[in-house]
N, CA, C and O atoms as CSV, one atom per row, in Angstrom:
chain,resi,resn,atom,element,x,y,z
A,1,VAL,N,N,-3.729,1.138,-16.462
A,1,VAL,CA,C,-2.689,1.541,-15.518
A,1,VAL,C,C,-1.983,0.297,-15.002
A,1,VAL,O,O,-2.622,-0.626,-14.497
A,2,GLN,N,N,-0.675,0.279,-15.133
A,2,GLN,CA,C,0.120,-0.811,-14.552
A,2,GLN,C,C,0.792,-0.307,-13.296
A,2,GLN,O,O,1.283,0.821,-13.248
A,3,LEU,N,N,0.812,-1.156,-12.274
A,3,LEU,CA,C,1.351,-0.766,-10.976
A,3,LEU,C,C,2.526,-1.661,-10.629
A,3,LEU,O,O,2.448,-2.882,-10.764
A,4,GLN,N,N,3.613,-1.051,-10.183
A,4,GLN,CA,C,4.814,-1.797,-9.815
A,4,GLN,C,C,5.164,-1.487,-8.370
A,4,GLN,O,O,5.584,-0.378,-8.039
A,5,ALA,N,N,4.984,-2.483,-7.518
A,5,ALA,CA,C,5.265,-2.304,-6.089
A,5,ALA,C,C,6.692,-2.733,-5.774
A,5,ALA,O,O,7.253,-3.628,-6.407
A,6,SER,N,N,7.254,-2.070,-4.784
A,6,SER,CA,C,8.607,-2.409,-4.342
A,6,SER,C,C,8.784,-1.980,-2.896
A,6,SER,O,O,7.966,-1.248,-2.341
A,7,GLY,N,N,9.873,-2.453,-2.300
A,7,GLY,CA,C,10.214,-2.002,-0.961
A,7,GLY,C,C,10.023,-3.022,0.142
A,7,GLY,O,O,10.392,-2.775,1.291
A,8,GLY,N,N,9.447,-4.168,-0.196
A,8,GLY,CA,C,9.271,-5.184,0.824
A,8,GLY,C,C,10.595,-5.786,1.241
A,8,GLY,O,O,11.631,-5.544,0.620
A,9,GLY,N,N,10.547,-6.577,2.305
A,9,GLY,CA,C,11.759,-7.215,2.779
A,9,GLY,C,C,11.581,-7.770,4.171
A,9,GLY,O,O,10.469,-7.875,4.689
A,10,LEU,N,N,12.704,-8.122,4.761
A,10,LEU,CA,C,12.730,-8.682,6.106
A,10,LEU,C,C,13.175,-7.611,7.091
A,10,LEU,O,O,14.185,-6.940,6.880
A,11,VAL,N,N,12.424,-7.459,8.150
A,11,VAL,CA,C,12.749,-6.449,9.161
A,11,VAL,C,C,12.424,-7.022,10.530
A,11,VAL,O,O,11.539,-7.865,10.673
A,12,GLN,N,N,13.146,-6.558,11.520
A,12,GLN,CA,C,12.864,-6.987,12.881
A,12,GLN,C,C,11.681,-6.232,13.463
A,12,GLN,O,O,11.374,-5.114,13.047
A,13,ALA,N,N,11.030,-6.849,14.417
A,13,ALA,CA,C,9.911,-6.186,15.092
A,13,ALA,C,C,10.374,-4.846,15.650
A,13,ALA,O,O,11.461,-4.728,16.216
A,14,GLY,N,N,9.525,-3.848,15.477
A,14,GLY,CA,C,9.863,-2.498,15.898
A,14,GLY,C,C,10.525,-1.667,14.821
A,14,GLY,O,O,10.694,-0.457,14.972
A,15,GLY,N,N,10.896,-2.312,13.745
A,15,GLY,CA,C,11.563,-1.618,12.656
A,15,GLY,C,C,10.598,-0.945,11.702
A,15,GLY,O,O,9.388,-0.911,11.927
A,16,SER,N,N,11.170,-0.407,10.623
A,16,SER,CA,C,10.387,0.341,9.643
A,16,SER,C,C,10.701,-0.123,8.226
A,16,SER,O,O,11.789,-0.621,7.939
A,17,LEU,N,N,9.732,0.052,7.365
A,17,LEU,CA,C,9.898,-0.168,5.929
A,17,LEU,C,C,9.055,0.863,5.200
A,17,LEU,O,O,8.044,1.337,5.719
A,18,LYS,N,N,9.483,1.205,3.988
A,18,LYS,CA,C,8.690,2.090,3.144
A,18,LYS,C,C,8.442,1.402,1.819
A,18,LYS,O,O,9.376,1.089,1.081
A,19,LEU,N,N,7.187,1.172,1.529
A,19,LEU,CA,C,6.788,0.582,0.265
A,19,LEU,C,C,6.494,1.672,-0.759
A,19,LEU,O,O,6.018,2.756,-0.419
A,20,SER,N,N,6.783,1.365,-2.000
A,20,SER,CA,C,6.477,2.276,-3.101
A,20,SER,C,C,5.687,1.533,-4.161
A,20,SER,O,O,5.857,0.329,-4.354
A,21,CYS,N,N,4.835,2.254,-4.834
A,21,CYS,CA,C,4.079,1.694,-5.952
A,21,CYS,C,C,4.042,2.733,-7.054
A,21,CYS,O,O,3.418,3.785,-6.913
A,22,ALA,N,N,4.714,2.430,-8.149
A,22,ALA,CA,C,4.795,3.349,-9.268
A,22,ALA,C,C,3.795,2.958,-10.344
A,22,ALA,O,O,3.697,1.791,-10.722
A,23,ALA,N,N,3.066,3.928,-10.824
A,23,ALA,CA,C,2.068,3.696,-11.867
A,23,ALA,C,C,2.630,4.085,-13.225
A,23,ALA,O,O,3.502,4.947,-13.340
A,24,SER,N,N,2.103,3.425,-14.249
A,24,SER,CA,C,2.632,3.611,-15.596
A,24,SER,C,C,2.024,4.787,-16.333
A,24,SER,O,O,2.499,5.169,-17.403
A,25,SER,N,N,0.961,5.369,-15.759
A,25,SER,CA,C,0.223,6.383,-16.498
A,25,SER,C,C,-0.063,7.600,-15.627
A,25,SER,O,O,-0.288,7.486,-14.422
A,26,ASN,N,N,-0.050,8.769,-16.267
A,26,ASN,CA,C,-0.397,9.992,-15.549
A,26,ASN,C,C,-1.845,9.992,-15.082
A,26,ASN,O,O,-2.213,10.742,-14.178
A,27,SER,N,N,-2.666,9.147,-15.701
A,27,SER,CA,C,-4.069,9.072,-15.291
A,27,SER,C,C,-4.212,8.545,-13.873
A,27,SER,O,O,-5.279,8.638,-13.266
A,28,PHE,N,N,-3.127,7.993,-13.355
A,28,PHE,CA,C,-3.120,7.496,-11.974
A,28,PHE,C,C,-3.543,8.592,-10.998
A,28,PHE,O,O,-4.080,8.312,-9.926
A,29,ALA,N,N,-3.297,9.821,-11.378
A,29,ALA,CA,C,-3.574,10.937,-10.479
A,29,ALA,C,C,-5.053,11.044,-10.098
A,29,ALA,O,O,-5.374,11.552,-9.023
A,30,VAL,N,N,-5.942,10.581,-10.948
A,30,VAL,CA,C,-7.373,10.713,-10.635
A,30,VAL,C,C,-7.900,9.524,-9.846
A,30,VAL,O,O,-9.039,9.534,-9.379
A,31,TYR,N,N,-7.071,8.509,-9.701
A,31,TYR,CA,C,-7.502,7.301,-9.014
A,31,TYR,C,C,-7.312,7.425,-7.500
A,31,TYR,O,O,-6.415,8.122,-7.026
A,32,THR,N,N,-8.163,6.743,-6.768
A,32,THR,CA,C,-7.873,6.493,-5.362
A,32,THR,C,C,-6.852,5.360,-5.314
A,32,THR,O,O,-7.067,4.294,-5.892
A,33,ALA,N,N,-5.757,5.594,-4.633
A,33,ALA,CA,C,-4.687,4.597,-4.531
A,33,ALA,C,C,-4.713,3.964,-3.148
A,33,ALA,O,O,-5.093,4.596,-2.162
A,34,GLY,N,N,-4.308,2.725,-3.098
A,34,GLY,CA,C,-4.365,2.069,-1.798
A,34,GLY,C,C,-3.382,0.931,-1.666
A,34,GLY,O,O,-2.796,0.458,-2.639
A,35,TRP,N,N,-3.223,0.512,-0.427
A,35,TRP,CA,C,-2.437,-0.666,-0.096
A,35,TRP,C,C,-3.340,-1.657,0.635
A,35,TRP,O,O,-4.120,-1.288,1.512
A,36,TYR,N,N,-3.214,-2.908,0.252
A,36,TYR,CA,C,-3.917,-4.004,0.896
A,36,TYR,C,C,-2.882,-5.049,1.258
A,36,TYR,O,O,-1.784,-5.060,0.700
A,37,ARG,N,N,-3.222,-5.925,2.186
A,37,ARG,CA,C,-2.281,-6.988,2.515
A,37,ARG,C,C,-3.009,-8.308,2.693
A,37,ARG,O,O,-4.191,-8.365,3.033
A,38,GLN,N,N,-2.250,-9.365,2.447
A,38,GLN,CA,C,-2.812,-10.706,2.579
A,38,GLN,C,C,-1.794,-11.603,3.254
A,38,GLN,O,O,-0.714,-11.856,2.720
A,39,ALA,N,N,-2.151,-12.076,4.425
A,39,ALA,CA,C,-1.307,-13.020,5.142
A,39,ALA,C,C,-1.662,-14.432,4.694
A,39,ALA,O,O,-2.763,-14.660,4.192
A,40,PRO,N,N,-0.755,-15.371,4.866
A,40,PRO,CA,C,-1.023,-16.748,4.434
A,40,PRO,C,C,-2.309,-17.301,5.046
A,40,PRO,O,O,-2.505,-17.248,6.260
A,41,GLY,N,N,-3.166,-17.822,4.202
A,41,GLY,CA,C,-4.397,-18.423,4.675
A,41,GLY,C,C,-5.471,-17.452,5.103
A,41,GLY,O,O,-6.497,-17.857,5.650
A,42,LYS,N,N,-5.243,-16.156,4.857
A,42,LYS,CA,C,-6.216,-15.151,5.284
A,42,LYS,C,C,-6.681,-14.320,4.092
A,42,LYS,O,O,-6.068,-14.323,3.025
A,43,GLN,N,N,-7.777,-13.614,4.311
A,43,GLN,CA,C,-8.311,-12.765,3.252
A,43,GLN,C,C,-7.506,-11.481,3.113
A,43,GLN,O,O,-6.858,-11.029,4.057
A,44,ARG,N,N,-7.559,-10.915,1.939
A,44,ARG,CA,C,-6.909,-9.644,1.700
A,44,ARG,C,C,-7.637,-8.549,2.483
A,44,ARG,O,O,-8.867,-8.497,2.495
A,45,LYS,N,N,-6.859,-7.671,3.138
A,45,LYS,CA,C,-7.443,-6.631,3.967
A,45,LYS,C,C,-6.939,-5.262,3.553
A,45,LYS,O,O,-5.813,-5.109,3.079
A,46,LEU,N,N,-7.793,-4.274,3.742
A,46,LEU,CA,C,-7.401,-2.897,3.498
A,46,LEU,C,C,-6.367,-2.450,4.524
A,46,LEU,O,O,-6.544,-2.649,5.726
A,47,VAL,N,N,-5.287,-1.846,4.039
A,47,VAL,CA,C,-4.300,-1.226,4.923
A,47,VAL,C,C,-4.529,0.283,4.947
A,47,VAL,O,O,-4.677,0.881,6.013
A,48,ALA,N,N,-4.557,0.888,3.769
A,48,ALA,CA,C,-4.738,2.334,3.690
A,48,ALA,C,C,-5.099,2.736,2.270
A,48,ALA,O,O,-4.699,2.085,1.305
A,49,THR,N,N,-5.854,3.809,2.157
A,49,THR,CA,C,-6.141,4.391,0.853
A,49,THR,C,C,-5.937,5.897,0.916
A,49,THR,O,O,-5.967,6.509,1.984
A,50,ILE,N,N,-5.730,6.469,-0.258
A,50,ILE,CA,C,-5.579,7.921,-0.367
A,50,ILE,C,C,-6.237,8.361,-1.663
A,50,ILE,O,O,-5.979,7.797,-2.727
A,51,THR,N,N,-7.080,9.359,-1.566
A,51,THR,CA,C,-7.765,9.850,-2.754
A,51,THR,C,C,-6.850,10.759,-3.564
A,51,THR,O,O,-5.741,11.093,-3.146
A,52,SER,N,N,-7.339,11.141,-4.712
A,52,SER,CA,C,-6.591,12.062,-5.553
A,52,SER,C,C,-6.281,13.356,-4.812
A,52,SER,O,O,-5.217,13.947,-4.998
A,53,GLY,N,N,-7.201,13.787,-3.984
A,53,GLY,CA,C,-7.023,15.031,-3.243
A,53,GLY,C,C,-6.297,14.876,-1.931
A,53,GLY,O,O,-6.082,15.860,-1.223
A,54,GLY,N,N,-5.909,13.640,-1.587
A,54,GLY,CA,C,-5.102,13.444,-0.385
A,54,GLY,C,C,-5.862,13.016,0.857
A,54,GLY,O,O,-5.286,12.989,1.945
A,55,ILE,N,N,-7.124,12.684,0.727
A,55,ILE,CA,C,-7.877,12.200,1.881
A,55,ILE,C,C,-7.493,10.747,2.133
A,55,ILE,O,O,-7.504,9.922,1.219
A,56,THR,N,N,-7.156,10.446,3.377
A,56,THR,CA,C,-6.653,9.120,3.708
A,56,THR,C,C,-7.636,8.330,4.567
A,56,THR,O,O,-8.479,8.890,5.267
A,57,ASN,N,N,-7.498,7.033,4.487
A,57,ASN,CA,C,-8.305,6.111,5.286
A,57,ASN,C,C,-7.413,4.924,5.631
A,57,ASN,O,O,-6.636,4.463,4.796
A,58,TYR,N,N,-7.527,4.426,6.870
A,58,TYR,CA,C,-6.650,3.358,7.322
A,58,TYR,C,C,-7.439,2.203,7.920
A,58,TYR,O,O,-8.519,2.391,8.481
A,59,GLY,N,N,-6.877,1.004,7.791
A,59,GLY,CA,C,-7.425,-0.134,8.483
A,59,GLY,C,C,-7.276,0.046,9.983
A,59,GLY,O,O,-6.351,0.707,10.454
A,60,HIS,N,N,-8.197,-0.550,10.726
A,60,HIS,CA,C,-8.210,-0.317,12.175
A,60,HIS,C,C,-6.930,-0.780,12.849
A,60,HIS,O,O,-6.558,-0.249,13.895
A,61,PHE,N,N,-6.255,-1.755,12.272
A,61,PHE,CA,C,-5.080,-2.330,12.916
A,61,PHE,C,C,-3.838,-1.442,12.746
A,61,PHE,O,O,-2.817,-1.679,13.391
A,62,VAL,N,N,-3.920,-0.436,11.891
A,62,VAL,CA,C,-2.770,0.437,11.646
A,62,VAL,C,C,-2.455,1.268,12.880
A,62,VAL,O,O,-1.301,1.359,13.300
A,63,LYS,N,N,-3.475,1.869,13.453
A,63,LYS,CA,C,-3.367,2.578,14.734
A,63,LYS,C,C,-2.202,3.551,14.787
A,63,LYS,O,O,-1.438,3.554,15.753
A,64,GLY,N,N,-2.060,4.367,13.767
A,64,GLY,CA,C,-1.055,5.413,13.770
A,64,GLY,C,C,0.344,4.968,13.408
A,64,GLY,O,O,1.265,5.786,13.422
A,65,ARG,N,N,0.537,3.703,13.084
A,65,ARG,CA,C,1.874,3.218,12.784
A,65,ARG,C,C,2.261,3.419,11.323
A,65,ARG,O,O,3.442,3.557,11.005
A,66,PHE,N,N,1.269,3.437,10.435
A,66,PHE,CA,C,1.540,3.534,9.000
A,66,PHE,C,C,1.052,4.871,8.464
A,66,PHE,O,O,0.101,5.455,8.984
A,67,THR,N,N,1.717,5.346,7.415
A,67,THR,CA,C,1.296,6.572,6.742
A,67,THR,C,C,1.318,6.356,5.239
A,67,THR,O,O,2.332,5.951,4.672
A,68,ILE,N,N,0.192,6.629,4.603
A,68,ILE,CA,C,0.119,6.551,3.147
A,68,ILE,C,C,0.270,7.955,2.583
A,68,ILE,O,O,-0.236,8.925,3.147
A,69,SER,N,N,0.970,8.046,1.469
A,69,SER,CA,C,1.149,9.331,0.809
A,69,SER,C,C,1.300,9.077,-0.681
A,69,SER,O,O,1.497,7.942,-1.114
A,70,ARG,N,N,1.205,10.148,-1.460
A,70,ARG,CA,C,1.383,9.991,-2.898
A,70,ARG,C,C,2.072,11.217,-3.462
A,70,ARG,O,O,1.969,12.320,-2.926
A,71,ASP,N,N,2.769,10.994,-4.549
A,71,ASP,CA,C,3.469,12.065,-5.254
A,71,ASP,C,C,2.939,12.061,-6.677
A,71,ASP,O,O,3.274,11.185,-7.474
A,72,HIS,N,N,2.122,13.031,-6.984
A,72,HIS,CA,C,1.516,13.059,-8.319
A,72,HIS,C,C,2.558,13.272,-9.405
A,72,HIS,O,O,2.396,12.789,-10.525
A,73,SER,N,N,3.614,13.985,-9.086
A,73,SER,CA,C,4.640,14.248,-10.106
A,73,SER,C,C,5.390,12.978,-10.491
A,73,SER,O,O,5.988,12.901,-11.565
A,74,LYS,N,N,5.353,11.981,-9.604
A,74,LYS,CA,C,6.045,10.716,-9.875
A,74,LYS,C,C,5.080,9.564,-10.108
A,74,LYS,O,O,5.509,8.427,-10.303
A,75,ASN,N,N,3.782,9.846,-10.089
A,75,ASN,CA,C,2.775,8.783,-10.248
A,75,ASN,C,C,3.032,7.630,-9.283
A,75,ASN,O,O,2.960,6.462,-9.664
A,76,THR,N,N,3.326,7.962,-8.057
A,76,THR,CA,C,3.733,6.960,-7.080
A,76,THR,C,C,2.971,7.145,-5.764
A,76,THR,O,O,2.717,8.266,-5.323
A,77,VAL,N,N,2.620,6.027,-5.162
A,77,VAL,CA,C,2.023,6.030,-3.842
A,77,VAL,C,C,2.970,5.283,-2.902
A,77,VAL,O,O,3.612,4.306,-3.288
A,78,TYR,N,N,3.040,5.760,-1.678
A,78,TYR,CA,C,3.960,5.204,-0.698
A,78,TYR,C,C,3.212,4.713,0.533
A,78,TYR,O,O,2.106,5.159,0.836
A,79,LEU,N,N,3.849,3.783,1.231
A,79,LEU,CA,C,3.340,3.364,2.531
A,79,LEU,C,C,4.519,3.288,3.484
A,79,LEU,O,O,5.348,2.381,3.397
A,80,GLN,N,N,4.585,4.244,4.387
A,80,GLN,CA,C,5.611,4.230,5.419
A,80,GLN,C,C,5.081,3.432,6.594
A,80,GLN,O,O,4.036,3.754,7.161
A,81,MET,N,N,5.813,2.387,6.952
A,81,MET,CA,C,5.376,1.496,8.031
A,81,MET,C,C,6.396,1.553,9.159
A,81,MET,O,O,7.568,1.227,8.975
A,82,ASN,N,N,5.935,1.968,10.312
A,82,ASN,CA,C,6.785,2.053,11.494
A,82,ASN,C,C,6.272,1.112,12.578
A,82,ASN,O,O,5.141,0.629,12.513
A,83,SER,N,N,7.103,0.862,13.557
A,83,SER,CA,C,6.724,0.006,14.686
A,83,SER,C,C,6.118,-1.302,14.208
A,83,SER,O,O,5.066,-1.728,14.684
A,84,LEU,N,N,6.791,-1.923,13.271
A,84,LEU,CA,C,6.266,-3.146,12.676
A,84,LEU,C,C,6.209,-4.281,13.680
A,84,LEU,O,O,7.051,-4.401,14.570
A,85,LYS,N,N,5.187,-5.113,13.509
A,85,LYS,CA,C,4.950,-6.251,14.389
A,85,LYS,C,C,4.977,-7.535,13.560
A,85,LYS,O,O,4.738,-7.489,12.353
A,86,PRO,N,N,5.259,-8.661,14.177
A,86,PRO,CA,C,5.236,-9.923,13.418
A,86,PRO,C,C,3.901,-10.148,12.704
A,86,PRO,O,O,3.866,-10.735,11.623
A,87,GLU,N,N,2.819,-9.689,13.300
A,87,GLU,CA,C,1.505,-9.871,12.667
A,87,GLU,C,C,1.308,-8.989,11.435
A,87,GLU,O,O,0.301,-9.120,10.739
A,88,ASP,N,N,2.242,-8.107,11.163
A,88,ASP,CA,C,2.196,-7.323,9.929
A,88,ASP,C,C,2.777,-8.100,8.746
A,88,ASP,O,O,2.728,-7.635,7.607
A,89,THR,N,N,3.317,-9.261,9.019
A,89,THR,CA,C,3.870,-10.091,7.957
A,89,THR,C,C,2.774,-10.474,6.966
A,89,THR,O,O,1.748,-11.039,7.343
A,90,ALA,N,N,3.007,-10.159,5.698
A,90,ALA,CA,C,2.011,-10.404,4.652
A,90,ALA,C,C,2.593,-9.997,3.305
A,90,ALA,O,O,3.656,-9.381,3.223
A,91,VAL,N,N,1.873,-10.355,2.265
A,91,VAL,CA,C,2.149,-9.788,0.953
A,91,VAL,C,C,1.322,-8.515,0.831
A,91,VAL,O,O,0.111,-8.529,1.050
A,92,TYR,N,N,1.971,-7.433,0.487
A,92,TYR,CA,C,1.308,-6.145,0.367
A,92,TYR,C,C,1.092,-5.827,-1.114
A,92,TYR,O,O,2.010,-5.910,-1.931
A,93,PHE,N,N,-0.141,-5.464,-1.428
A,93,PHE,CA,C,-0.526,-5.169,-2.801
A,93,PHE,C,C,-0.938,-3.703,-2.932
A,93,PHE,O,O,-1.620,-3.166,-2.059
A,94,CYS,N,N,-0.531,-3.069,-4.005
A,94,CYS,CA,C,-1.044,-1.732,-4.271
A,94,CYS,C,C,-2.215,-1.815,-5.245
A,94,CYS,O,O,-2.342,-2.745,-6.042
A,95,ASN,N,N,-3.051,-0.807,-5.140
A,95,ASN,CA,C,-4.313,-0.799,-5.881
A,95,ASN,C,C,-4.616,0.613,-6.346
A,95,ASN,O,O,-4.269,1.593,-5.687
A,96,ALA,N,N,-5.271,0.695,-7.497
A,96,ALA,CA,C,-5.759,1.979,-8.000
A,96,ALA,C,C,-7.185,1.764,-8.471
A,96,ALA,O,O,-7.448,0.880,-9.287
A,97,GLU,N,N,-8.094,2.559,-7.967
A,97,GLU,CA,C,-9.483,2.376,-8.362
A,97,GLU,C,C,-10.144,3.706,-8.698
A,97,GLU,O,O,-9.843,4.752,-8.124
A,98,ALA,N,N,-11.052,3.614,-9.649
A,98,ALA,CA,C,-11.868,4.765,-10.045
A,98,ALA,C,C,-13.236,4.198,-10.392
A,98,ALA,O,O,-13.520,3.911,-11.555
A,99,PRO,N,N,-14.077,4.039,-9.386
A,99,PRO,CA,C,-15.391,3.405,-9.621
A,99,PRO,C,C,-16.229,4.115,-10.676
A,99,PRO,O,O,-16.989,3.475,-11.403
A,100,TRP,N,N,-16.092,5.424,-10.762
A,100,TRP,CA,C,-16.895,6.170,-11.733
A,100,TRP,C,C,-16.448,5.892,-13.168
A,100,TRP,O,O,-17.158,6.195,-14.127
A,101,LEU,N,N,-15.238,5.301,-13.294
A,101,LEU,CA,C,-14.732,4.881,-14.594
A,101,LEU,C,C,-14.808,3.365,-14.749
A,101,LEU,O,O,-14.416,2.808,-15.775
A,102,ASP,N,N,-15.329,2.704,-13.697
A,102,ASP,CA,C,-15.367,1.229,-13.691
A,102,ASP,C,C,-13.975,0.664,-13.916
A,102,ASP,O,O,-13.778,-0.253,-14.713
A,103,ARG,N,N,-13.018,1.229,-13.199
A,103,ARG,CA,C,-11.624,0.814,-13.324
A,103,ARG,C,C,-11.077,0.403,-11.953
A,103,ARG,O,O,-11.319,1.066,-10.945
A,104,ASN,N,N,-10.348,-0.685,-11.945
A,104,ASN,CA,C,-9.724,-1.180,-10.715
A,104,ASN,C,C,-8.494,-1.973,-11.122
A,104,ASN,O,O,-8.599,-2.957,-11.853
A,105,PHE,N,N,-7.342,-1.552,-10.655
A,105,PHE,CA,C,-6.089,-2.186,-11.037
A,105,PHE,C,C,-5.317,-2.636,-9.800
A,105,PHE,O,O,-5.352,-1.993,-8.751
A,106,TRP,N,N,-4.618,-3.760,-9.955
A,106,TRP,CA,C,-3.785,-4.274,-8.872
A,106,TRP,C,C,-2.350,-4.413,-9.359
A,106,TRP,O,O,-2.099,-4.783,-10.507
A,107,GLY,N,N,-1.426,-4.114,-8.477
A,107,GLY,CA,C,-0.029,-4.395,-8.748
A,107,GLY,C,C,0.326,-5.775,-8.234
A,107,GLY,O,O,-0.468,-6.431,-7.559
A,108,GLN,N,N,1.536,-6.204,-8.564
A,108,GLN,CA,C,1.992,-7.464,-7.993
A,108,GLN,C,C,2.323,-7.225,-6.534
A,108,GLN,O,O,2.594,-6.087,-6.153
A,109,GLY,N,N,2.312,-8.220,-5.736
A,109,GLY,CA,C,2.568,-8.036,-4.314
A,109,GLY,C,C,4.040,-7.906,-4.001
A,109,GLY,O,O,4.909,-8.311,-4.773
A,110,THR,N,N,4.288,-7.329,-2.846
A,110,THR,CA,C,5.643,-7.287,-2.315
A,110,THR,C,C,5.592,-7.838,-0.896
A,110,THR,O,O,4.758,-7.430,-0.088
A,111,LEU,N,N,6.488,-8.763,-0.609
A,111,LEU,CA,C,6.432,-9.487,0.660
A,111,LEU,C,C,7.120,-8.699,1.764
A,111,LEU,O,O,8.252,-8.239,1.616
A,112,VAL,N,N,6.408,-8.555,2.869
A,112,VAL,CA,C,6.963,-7.954,4.076
A,112,VAL,C,C,6.981,-9.029,5.152
A,112,VAL,O,O,5.953,-9.624,5.473
A,113,THR,N,N,8.162,-9.266,5.701
A,113,THR,CA,C,8.310,-10.256,6.757
A,113,THR,C,C,8.888,-9.565,7.979
A,113,THR,O,O,9.951,-8.947,7.911
A,114,VAL,N,N,8.177,-9.675,9.100
A,114,VAL,CA,C,8.621,-9.057,10.344
A,114,VAL,C,C,8.969,-10.165,11.322
A,114,VAL,O,O,8.120,-10.970,11.705
A,115,SER,N,N,10.218,-10.189,11.712
A,115,SER,CA,C,10.677,-11.232,12.626
A,115,SER,C,C,10.578,-10.747,14.074
A,115,SER,O,O,10.718,-9.559,14.365
A,116,SER,N,N,10.335,-11.690,14.954
A,116,SER,CA,C,10.190,-11.339,16.384
A,116,SER,C,C,11.527,-11.384,17.109
A,116,SER,O,O,11.587,-11.118,18.310
């Protein structure tokens, strides 16, 4: 599975962005999809995941500001980010994993910069 992330950019604090990650294969539907982020000099952190059936999980810092969703018909996972803060500035990576298949794929990152 190849993953192509898009939607990053520069936004002012309090603004919104929507990230998209398109997968190359219909098999993406069985994977748990997720978004992770990595700020300069810091470790990569979980932002949100969504299972094939739509069960979601969020990093503690999201606090209701972000929403992950997926469209199986488009093999795409989304991350709607609202009320953005400067500390949300990072490279955001999409991920698809299926541990029972021993499969884990990463897309290229997309940079999100939030100005104060």
